[in-house]
C-alpha positions in Angstrom: 87.1 -131.6 52.2 87.6 -128.5 54.2 86.5 -125.0 53.1 89.9 -124.3 51.7 89.9 -127.5 49.7 92.9 -129.1 51.5 90.9 -131.7 53.3 91.9 -130.3 56.7 88.8 -128.2 57.5 89.0 -125.0 59.3 90.7 -124.4 62.6 88.3 -121.7 63.9 90.9 -119.7 65.8 92.3 -118.1 62.7 95.7 -119.8 63.4 98.0 -120.0 60.4 99.0 -123.7 60.4 101.8 -125.0 58.2 100.2 -128.3 57.4 103.2 -129.5 55.3 105.6 -129.1 58.3 103.1 -130.8 60.6 102.6 -133.7 58.2 106.4 -134.1 57.9 106.4 -134.8 61.7 103.7 -137.4 61.7 104.7 -141.1 61.2 102.0 -142.1 58.7 103.8 -144.7 56.6 102.9 -148.3 56.8 106.4 -149.4 58.0 107.5 -151.0 61.2 109.5 -147.9 62.0 106.5 -145.6 61.6 104.3 -148.0 63.6 106.8 -147.9 66.5 106.9 -144.1 66.4 103.1 -144.0 66.5 103.1 -146.4 69.5 105.6 -144.1 71.3 103.5 -141.0 70.5 100.4 -142.7 71.9 102.3 -143.6 75.1 103.5 -140.0 75.3 100.0 -138.7 74.8 98.6 -141.2 77.5 100.7 -140.4 80.6 98.4 -142.2 83.0 98.7 -145.4 80.8 95.0 -146.2 80.9 94.9 -146.9 77.1 92.5 -144.0 76.4 93.2 -140.4 75.4 91.1 -137.7 77.1 90.4 -134.5 75.3 92.7 -132.7 77.8 95.6 -135.1 77.0 95.1 -134.7 73.3 94.9 -131.0 73.5 98.0 -130.6 75.7 100.2 -132.9 73.8 99.0 -131.8 70.4 99.9 -128.2 71.2 103.3 -129.4 72.4 103.9 -131.5 69.3 102.7 -128.8 66.9 105.0 -126.1 68.5 108.1 -128.3 68.7 108.1 -127.9 72.5 107.6 -131.7 72.6 111.3 -132.0 72.1 112.1 -129.7 75.0 111.4 -130.2 78.7 108.5 -128.3 80.1 109.2 -125.6 82.7 106.6 -124.6 85.1 107.2 -121.1 86.6 105.8 -120.2 90.0 103.8 -117.0 89.5 103.7 -116.2 93.2 
């Protein structure tokens, strides 16, 4: 159990996370549909298709997923 009793632990950055909204996006059910969604998510998280997730890949795609930008194309802006 986390410090706040929700089982999620603490984030450390002081970020206010809406765990209900995040959980609503995660395909956790034991159905074929949820399993297919999890496989797709893993493929999205593993862009080099090596079958492993690096910390950098997990961080990058978790942030995108949590902020809903996973459903929008990324735009890189040239700062120069």
